[in-house]
C-alpha positions in Angstrom: 83.7 98.7 12.4 82.8 100.4 9.4 83.7 104.3 8.4 80.0 105.1 10.2 82.1 103.9 13.6 85.1 106.9 13.2 84.9 109.4 15.4 85.3 113.5 15.1 86.3 115.4 17.6 86.1 119.2 16.4 87.9 122.3 18.3 88.0 126.4 17.2 90.9 127.8 19.2 88.8 131.3 18.0 85.2 129.7 20.0 86.9 128.0 22.9 88.2 130.0 26.3 91.4 128.4 25.9 94.1 131.6 26.9 97.2 131.7 24.4 99.1 133.5 27.0 101.8 131.4 29.2 101.2 131.6 33.4 104.8 132.8 34.7 104.0 129.3 36.2 104.4 127.6 33.1 107.1 130.1 31.8 109.5 128.9 34.3 108.3 124.6 34.0 109.1 125.5 30.7 111.9 127.6 31.2 113.2 124.9 34.0 112.6 121.6 31.8 110.6 120.3 34.6 108.3 117.5 33.1 107.5 116.5 36.6 106.1 120.0 37.7 101.9 119.9 37.1 100.5 121.6 33.8 97.3 123.4 33.5 94.1 121.7 33.7 92.8 123.0 30.4 96.0 122.2 28.5 96.5 118.9 30.2 92.5 118.7 28.9 93.9 119.8 25.7 96.7 116.8 26.0 94.3 114.4 26.1 92.7 115.4 23.5 96.0 115.2 21.1 96.7 111.6 22.8 93.1 110.1 21.9 93.3 111.2 18.5 94.9 109.2 15.4 94.7 112.6 12.8 95.2 116.2 13.8 93.9 118.6 11.0 94.9 122.5 11.9 93.0 124.9 10.0 93.6 128.5 10.2 94.6 131.8 7.9 98.0 132.8 7.2 98.8 135.8 9.5 102.0 137.7 8.9 103.6 134.2 7.6 102.3 132.2 10.4 99.2 130.8 12.6 97.2 134.1 14.0 98.5 134.5 17.2 95.7 132.6 19.4 96.5 129.5 17.9 100.6 130.0 18.4 99.6 130.5 21.8 97.8 127.2 22.0 101.0 125.2 21.0 103.0 127.6 23.5 100.7 125.9 26.0 99.8 122.5 25.1 103.2 121.3 23.6 105.0 121.3 26.9 108.2 119.5 28.0 107.3 116.2 28.9 104.4 116.1 26.3 106.1 116.7 23.2 110.0 116.8 24.2 112.1 115.8 27.2 110.7 113.8 26.8 108.2 112.9 24.6 105.2 111.2 26.0 102.8 112.0 23.4 101.6 109.0 21.0 102.0 110.1 17.4 99.5 110.7 15.6 98.9 109.0 12.4 99.2 111.3 10.2 98.7 115.4 10.9 97.6 118.0 8.5 97.6 121.9 8.0 95.8 123.9 5.7 95.9 127.5 5.6 94.4 130.3 3.9 96.8 132.8 2.3 96.2 136.2 0.5 99.2 135.2 -2.2 99.3 133.0 -4.2 101.0 129.8 -3.7 103.7 130.8 -6.2 104.5 134.2 -4.9 105.1 132.9 -1.5 107.3 130.7 -2.9 109.2 133.3 -4.7 109.9 135.4 -1.4 111.0 131.7 0.4 107.7 132.4 3.1 106.0 128.9 1.8 109.2 127.8 2.9 109.2 129.1 6.3 105.7 128.9 6.9 106.1 124.8 6.4 109.3 124.6 8.2 107.6 126.2 10.9 104.7 124.0 10.5 106.0 120.5 9.9 109.6 120.6 11.0 109.4 122.2 14.3 106.0 122.5 15.8 105.2 118.7 14.3 108.5 117.4 13.9 108.4 113.7 14.2 104.8 114.2 16.7 103.1 112.6 13.9 104.0 109.9 11.5 102.7 111.4 8.4 102.4 115.2 7.5 100.6 117.2 4.8 101.3 121.1 4.6 98.6 122.9 2.1 98.0 126.4 1.2 95.2 127.5 -0.3 96.2 131.0 -1.8 95.2 133.7 -3.9 92.6 135.4 -2.6 94.4 138.8 -1.5 93.1 140.3 -4.8 89.9 139.2 -6.2 86.2 140.1 -5.4 82.7 139.6 -6.8 82.4 136.3 -9.0 86.2 135.7 -9.3 86.4 135.4 -5.6 83.3 132.9 -5.2 85.2 131.1 -8.0 88.3 130.9 -5.5 86.0 130.2 -2.7 84.6 126.9 -4.3 88.0 126.1 -5.7 89.5 125.9 -2.2 86.3 124.1 -0.7 86.8 121.5 -3.2 90.1 121.4 -2.5 89.8 120.8 1.1 86.4 118.0 0.6 89.3 115.8 -1.8 91.4 116.0 1.5 88.8 114.6 4.0 88.0 112.1 1.3 91.7 111.2 0.7 92.1 111.2 4.6 89.2 108.5 4.8 90.2 106.5 2.1 93.8 106.5 4.4 92.2 105.7 7.5 90.3 103.6 6.3 93.0 101.5 5.0 95.3 102.0 7.7 92.3 100.0 10.2 90.7 98.1 8.0 87.4 99.4 7.4 84.8 99.1 4.7 
């Protein structure tokens, strides 16, 4: 197998017709820990995609110290009882990578405690033991930039993401014995 044999599946919660709102039936299922109750077809499709993936990458803008509401709703609906907890049936990903863009710098976010809160929510609460390896990256510092400064910052962020992708590819290639 070579690196050319890898398969990538990309989804944008902004472009998909996935509703982030729990239905009354879903709320009842989750509240009662009814793992044997069926999940909606759109939820089952998302769970199947996650179960088939070796790596999960979540990319999002920081919105009030968390992911946007639509992404949060995706977690609320997809992270169901019987899939990710009580009992867990999902096959853990080899790696989960969370990349978020923030207006404040990483230093500002750390000073305020927001960085630690965001990292805890994503890595400890949402991802927990559902990935063998987890990484949280904040691309910050765009809040007060404009013109050429913004273009330089954007280029630096894109370079960071490119490097993360290369590292991820190398990690997967080594673990799978790829060229």
